[in-house]
N, C-alpha and C positions, 0 to 999 in steps of 0.2 A: 226653753229650747236649747239655748247655749249650755245650760246646766246638764241636760240630758246628753248632749254631744260630748262634753268633757267627761262625764261619768262613764260613758261607753268607751271613750279613748283610754281612760284609766283602767277599766276592766280588761280591755285588749292587751294593755301593757302587762297586767298581772298574768294573763294567760301565756304571754311570751317570756315570763320570768324577769321582766324589766321593772323591778320594784321601785327604783329611784324615780323613774319617769312617771310611774303610776302615782306615787306620793305627790308629785308636782300637780298632776291633773286633779286629784282629789282635793288638794289644798285650794286650787282655783275654784273648784265646785263650792267649797265652803264659803268663799267670798260672796257667792251668789245666794247661798241658802245654808244657814247654820243649823236648821232643824232636821235635816235629812239624816237619820241615824245610819243608814247603810253606808254613806260616804265615810263616816268615822270608823265603822267596823271594818270596812275595806282598807282604809288607810292603816288601821291597827294591824291588819294582816301583813301589809307590806313592811311595816316597821318591825314586826316579829321576824320576817324573813331577812331583814337587814340587821338583826340583832340590836335594834334600838328599843329595848324593852321599856324604858321609862316613857318614851313617846307613845308607845302602844298602850301602856297603862293609862296615860292621860286621855287618849282618845276614847278608850272604853269607859273611863270614869264619866266623861262628858255624856256619852250615850245613856249611861245608867241614870244620870240626873234627869234626862228627858223621858226615858222609857225604862222603868226600873225592872222590867221582866225580859229584857232583851237577852236571849240565850247566847247569841254570838258574842255579845259584849262580855258577858260573864265568862265564857269559855276562853276568849282571847285575852281577857285580863288575867285569868288564871295562868295561861301560858306565859304572859309577861312577867308575872310574879315568879314563876318557876325559873325563867331566864335570869331574872335579877338575883335569885337565890344561888343559882349555879355560878354566876359571875362572882358573887361575894365569896363563895367557898373557894373558887379558883384563886382569887386575889389573896385570900387568907393563907393559902397554901404556898404562896411564892416565897 
């Protein structure tokens, strides 16, 4: 029950664009249940919005270990890789 409440609060924060707060809620959810893939893909989305590509990639990797056909995890991991590539290019160009 507490898990559901935290997840819904996290989702509400995402809708409002409050990604840091959403990350905190999803992280609390994970303390209660580490098997719920949606929490990880949701948190990965927040990390992408916060330009935390490495963290987003790790969350997606975790999901794909549990559920190797999770489309959201594949898609968001690809976005994370893309973000990391762009960051590398920008740093190389400095």
